[in-house]
C-alpha positions in Angstrom: 0.0 0.0 0.0 2.6 2.6 1.0 2.5 6.3 1.5 0.9 6.8 -2.0 -2.5 5.8 -0.5 -3.9 9.2 0.4 -7.5 8.0 0.2 -9.4 4.9 -0.8 -10.4 5.9 -4.3 -10.5 2.8 -6.6 -10.4 0.4 -3.6 -13.2 -2.0 -2.8 -14.3 -3.2 0.6 -16.4 -6.2 1.6 -18.1 -5.5 5.0 -20.1 -8.2 6.7 -23.2 -7.2 8.6 -23.0 -3.8 6.9 -26.7 -2.9 6.7 -27.1 -1.5 10.2 -25.5 -0.2 13.3 -21.7 -0.2 13.4 -21.3 -2.0 10.1 -23.4 0.7 8.3 -21.3 3.4 9.9 -18.1 1.7 8.7 -19.5 1.4 5.2 -20.4 5.1 5.1 -17.0 6.2 6.4 -15.0 4.1 3.9 -17.2 5.2 1.1 -16.8 8.8 2.0 -13.0 8.3 1.6 -13.5 6.9 -1.9 -13.9 3.2 -1.5 -16.5 1.1 -3.3 -18.6 -0.9 -0.8 -20.0 -4.5 -0.9 -22.7 -4.5 1.7 -23.2 -8.0 3.0 -26.4 -8.8 4.9 -28.2 -12.0 6.2 -31.6 -10.7 7.2 -31.7 -7.0 6.8 -32.5 -6.8 3.1 -34.4 -3.5 3.3 -31.7 -1.5 5.2 -29.0 -3.0 3.0 -30.8 -1.8 -0.2 -31.5 1.6 1.3 -27.8 2.0 2.2 -26.7 1.0 -1.2 -29.1 3.4 -2.8 -27.8 6.2 -0.6 -24.2 5.5 -1.4 -24.8 5.1 -5.2 -26.7 8.4 -5.1 -23.5 10.1 -3.9 -21.2 8.2 -6.4 -22.6 6.0 -9.2 -21.9 2.3 -9.1 -20.0 2.6 -5.8 -22.0 0.1 -3.8 -23.5 -3.4 -4.2 -25.6 -5.6 -2.0 -24.8 -9.2 -1.3 -26.8 -11.8 0.7 -25.2 -14.7 2.5 -25.6 -16.8 5.6 -22.0 -16.7 6.9 -22.6 -19.9 8.8 -22.7 -21.8 5.5 -18.9 -21.7 4.8 -19.4 -23.2 1.3 -21.0 -19.9 0.3 -18.1 -17.7 1.3 -15.9 -18.1 -1.8 -19.0 -17.2 -3.9 -19.5 -14.1 -1.7 -15.9 -13.0 -2.3 -16.1 -13.8 -6.0 -19.2 -11.7 -6.4 -17.3 -8.7 -5.3 -14.3 -9.5 -7.6 -16.6 -10.2 -10.5 -18.3 -6.8 -10.1 -15.3 -4.6 -9.2 -12.3 -6.6 -10.6 -10.6 -6.5 -7.2 -10.9 -6.8 -3.4 -8.8 -4.5 -1.2 -10.5 -4.5 2.2 -12.3 -7.2 4.2 -14.1 -6.1 7.4 -15.4 -9.0 9.5 -18.1 -7.1 11.4 -21.1 -9.5 11.5 -21.7 -11.0 14.9 -24.2 -12.8 17.1 -24.4 -11.6 20.7 -26.6 -12.9 23.4 -26.4 -14.5 26.9 -25.9 -18.2 27.3 -26.1 -19.0 31.0 -24.2 -22.1 31.8 -27.2 -24.0 33.1 -29.2 -23.4 29.9 -26.5 -23.2 27.1 -27.0 -25.4 24.1 -24.9 -26.8 21.3 -27.0 -24.7 18.9 -26.0 -21.6 20.7 -22.4 -22.7 20.6 -22.5 -23.3 16.9 -24.1 -20.0 16.2 -21.9 -17.8 18.4 -18.6 -19.6 17.4 -19.8 -19.7 13.8 -20.5 -16.0 13.4 -17.8 -14.6 15.6 -14.9 -17.0 14.7 -15.5 -19.6 12.1 -17.0 -17.2 9.5 -14.1 -14.7 9.8 -11.6 -17.5 9.3 -13.1 -19.0 6.2 -14.1 -15.7 4.7 -10.5 -14.5 5.2 -9.3 -17.7 3.5 -11.5 -17.1 0.5 -10.5 -13.4 0.3 -6.7 -14.0 0.8 -5.7 -14.6 -2.8 -7.3 -11.3 -3.9 -6.1 -9.4 -1.0 -2.5 -10.5 -1.7 -2.9 -9.2 -5.2 -4.0 -5.8 -4.0 -1.7 -5.6 -0.9 -5.0 -5.5 1.0 -6.2 -5.3 4.6 -8.4 -7.4 6.9 -10.1 -5.7 9.9 -11.8 -7.8 12.5 -14.3 -6.3 14.9 -13.6 -7.9 18.3 -14.9 -6.8 21.7 -13.5 -5.7 25.1 -15.1 -8.8 26.5 -12.5 -10.9 24.5 -10.2 -10.2 27.5 -12.7 -9.5 30.3 -15.5 -12.0 30.8 -19.1 -10.8 30.7 -21.3 -12.6 33.2 -23.6 -15.3 31.6 -21.7 -15.1 28.2 -19.4 -18.2 28.4 -19.6 -18.7 24.6 -19.6 -15.2 23.2 -16.5 -14.1 25.2 -14.4 -17.1 24.2 -15.5 -16.7 20.6 -14.3 -13.1 20.5 -11.1 -14.2 22.3 -10.6 -16.6 19.5 -11.1 -13.9 17.0 -8.4 -11.8 18.7 -6.0 -14.7 18.3 -7.1 -15.3 14.8 -6.3 -11.7 14.0 -2.7 -12.1 15.2 -2.4 -15.5 13.5 -3.6 -14.2 10.1 -1.3 -11.2 10.5 1.6 -13.5 10.7 0.5 -15.9 8.1 -0.5 -13.4 5.4 2.4 -11.0 5.9 3.9 -9.2 4.1 1.3 -8.8 1.4 -1.8 -8.4 3.7 -2.1 -6.5 6.9 -4.5 -7.8 9.6 -5.7 -5.8 12.6 -8.6 -5.6 15.0 -10.8 -3.0 16.6 -12.2 -3.9 20.0 -15.3 -1.7 20.9 -16.4 -1.0 24.4 -19.8 0.5 25.2 -20.8 1.9 21.8 -24.4 0.9 21.2 -26.7 -0.9 23.6 -28.2 -4.2 22.3 -31.2 -4.0 20.0 -33.3 -5.8 22.5 -32.6 -3.3 25.2 -30.8 -3.2 28.5 -32.0 -2.1 32.0 -31.2 1.4 33.2 -29.4 -0.1 36.2 -27.1 -2.2 34.0 -26.4 0.7 31.7 -25.5 3.0 34.6 -23.3 0.2 36.1 -21.4 -0.1 32.8 -20.9 3.6 32.4 -19.5 3.9 35.9 -16.6 1.7 34.6 -15.9 4.1 31.7 -13.4 6.9 32.6 -14.9 9.1 29.9 -18.3 8.6 31.5 -20.3 8.0 28.4 -21.0 5.6 25.6 -19.0 5.9 22.4 -20.4 6.4 18.9 -20.3 4.1 15.9 -18.3 6.9 14.2 -15.5 6.2 16.8 -15.3 2.7 15.5 -15.5 3.7 11.9 -12.8 6.3 12.3 -10.5 3.6 13.8 -11.2 1.2 11.0 -10.4 3.9 8.4 -7.1 4.7 10.2 -6.1 1.0 10.2 -7.1 0.6 6.5 -5.7 3.9 5.1 -3.0 5.3 7.5 -1.5 2.4 9.5 0.8 1.1 6.8 3.3 -0.3 9.3 0.8 -1.9 11.7 -0.3 -5.5 11.6 -1.4 -8.0 14.2 -2.6 -5.2 16.5 -6.0 -4.8 18.3 -7.0 -1.3 19.2 -9.5 -0.8 22.1 -12.0 1.9 21.5 -13.7 1.8 24.9 -13.5 5.2 26.6 -10.7 3.8 28.8 -13.0 1.2 30.4 -10.4 -1.6 30.3 -7.7 0.4 32.1 -9.1 -0.3 35.5 -12.1 -2.6 35.0 
């Protein structure tokens, strides 16, 4: 990549789970810096199409929408090929899609294990495998969205935490295995968005008491870090940046 990369014009990014929330924000940020965006979704067809329309209105033929169930690893090479067939290249892979929910030990099931490990660890591995040949051609980048709970356990989440811990190690492993052609880094969000299904005021306040900055972050904070790692951090690989308002300093 080198110092000649002043923006992302001409580059193409595949972002999983890009239709909503943090994934959407990352897509908009990379697009604003010139990248073409492949918006992957599993269930959010409407938001994905709306996002693509908005991006294409700003710059013609700069966004496409792709559907896939990332649990079906046999479909992942086809997902990557769809981007390459459209754009002629792949420069950036952002493994953002994730399942997140509690699995108390007395009720946890194998199905929950398969889902949480599948979306948070297995899919990023096999999608990276499928993308690697094209990323090597373009001296590309992989960014994995991890979680501060990859190093600090969250009560009643004995599957999600280990899955994200595995993703952190996968990030470092891929960085070593794909160097020097491909850089691989991670972003580890703290309290950015509360879960879609809500959270009690008491728990929200308890979490915020652990954050030195005293507030939640914004998806833009994550998107800005992703952009930095993609565009500006040319001598960084195998690193995981915590964007958590300082929460993990004394938590």
